[in-house]
C-alpha positions as CSV (number, residue, x, y, z in Angstrom):
1,M,0.0,0.0,0.0
2,T,1.3,3.4,-0.9
3,Y,1.2,6.3,1.5
4,C,-1.3,8.0,-0.8
5,E,-3.5,4.9,-0.8
6,F,-3.4,4.9,3.0
7,H,-4.7,8.5,3.0
8,L,-7.5,7.6,0.5
9,L,-8.5,4.6,2.6
10,F,-8.1,5.8,6.2
11,N,-8.2,9.7,6.1
12,L,-10.5,10.6,3.3
13,P,-13.7,8.8,4.6
14,P,-13.5,10.3,8.1
15,L,-12.7,13.7,6.7
16,L,-15.7,13.6,4.4
17,L,-17.9,12.4,7.2
18,L,-16.8,15.2,9.5
19,L,-17.3,17.8,6.7
20,W,-20.8,16.5,6.3
21,L,-21.5,16.6,10.0
22,V,-20.3,20.2,10.5
23,R,-21.7,21.5,7.2
24,K,-24.2,23.7,9.1
25,R,-21.8,24.9,11.8
26,I,-18.6,25.7,10.0
27,T,-18.0,29.3,9.0
28,R,-15.4,31.3,7.1
29,V,-13.8,32.2,10.4
30,H,-13.4,28.6,11.3
31,W,-11.6,27.9,7.9
32,K,-9.4,30.9,8.5
33,W,-8.3,29.6,11.9
34,I,-7.9,26.1,10.6
35,G,-5.5,27.5,8.0
36,V,-3.5,29.3,10.7
37,V,-3.3,26.1,12.7
38,I,-2.2,24.2,9.7
39,G,0.6,26.7,9.1
40,I,1.7,26.4,12.7
41,V,1.6,22.6,12.5
42,L,3.7,22.6,9.3
43,V,6.3,25.0,10.8
44,F,6.9,22.8,13.8
45,A,6.3,19.3,12.5
46,F,8.1,19.5,9.1
47,P,11.6,20.2,10.7
48,W,11.0,17.7,13.5
49,D,10.1,14.9,11.0
50,S,13.0,15.9,8.7
51,W,15.4,15.7,11.6
52,A,14.1,12.3,12.6
53,V,14.5,11.0,9.0
54,H,18.0,12.5,8.8
55,R,18.9,10.8,12.0
56,N,17.4,7.4,10.8
57,I,14.9,7.4,13.6
58,W,12.4,6.5,11.0
59,N,12.2,6.5,7.2
60,F,9.8,6.2,4.3
61,N,10.1,3.6,1.6
62,D,10.7,5.3,-1.8
63,A,8.6,2.8,-3.6
64,R,5.6,3.8,-1.5
65,V,5.7,7.6,-1.8
66,A,4.9,9.9,-4.7
67,F,7.8,12.4,-4.2
68,R,9.7,14.1,-1.5
69,I,9.9,17.7,-0.2
70,G,13.4,17.7,1.2
71,L,13.6,14.5,3.2
72,L,9.9,14.0,3.7
73,P,7.3,12.5,1.4
74,V,4.7,15.0,0.2
75,E,2.2,12.5,1.8
76,E,3.7,13.2,5.2
77,S,2.9,16.9,4.9
78,L,-0.5,15.9,3.6
79,F,-0.9,13.8,6.8
80,F,-0.1,16.9,8.9
81,V,-2.8,18.9,7.0
82,L,-5.5,16.2,7.1
83,A,-5.0,15.4,10.8
84,T,-5.2,19.1,11.6
85,I,-8.4,19.6,9.6
86,E,-10.0,16.4,11.1
87,T,-9.1,17.5,14.6
88,S,-10.4,21.0,14.0
89,L,-13.7,19.7,12.6
90,L,-14.1,17.4,15.6
91,C,-13.7,20.4,17.9
92,I,-16.2,22.4,15.9
93,L,-18.6,19.4,16.0
94,F,-18.4,18.8,19.8
95,L,-17.8,22.2,21.2
96,P,-20.9,24.3,22.0
97,R,-21.9,27.0,19.6
98,A,-21.0,30.5,20.3
99,P,-23.8,32.6,21.6
C-alpha cells in the first residue's frame, strides 16, 4: 500500500464524514483559523520529522511515496494537514456553539 492509498482509505472517509457533520456549523472564520493552525503545525512538524528521518529514527520507503519535499514525502505533509483539519472539525462538532 502506498502512502497516498493509505490517505485515501483511512483519512478521506472520516474527513468527508466530518465535513458533512459540521456543514451547518462551520464558518469562514473557522476555515481561517484552521488555515492558521495548519501553518503552525507545518512550521513545527516538518523540521522535526525531517530531523528524525535525517537521524534514521524512521524512514519512508521510496517505492511507497509519490515524491519528497526535502527528506519528507509529500504525503507526510498531507498527513499533517489532514490530521489538523480532522481534529479541528471534531472540535467544531463537539464544542458548544458561540452565543
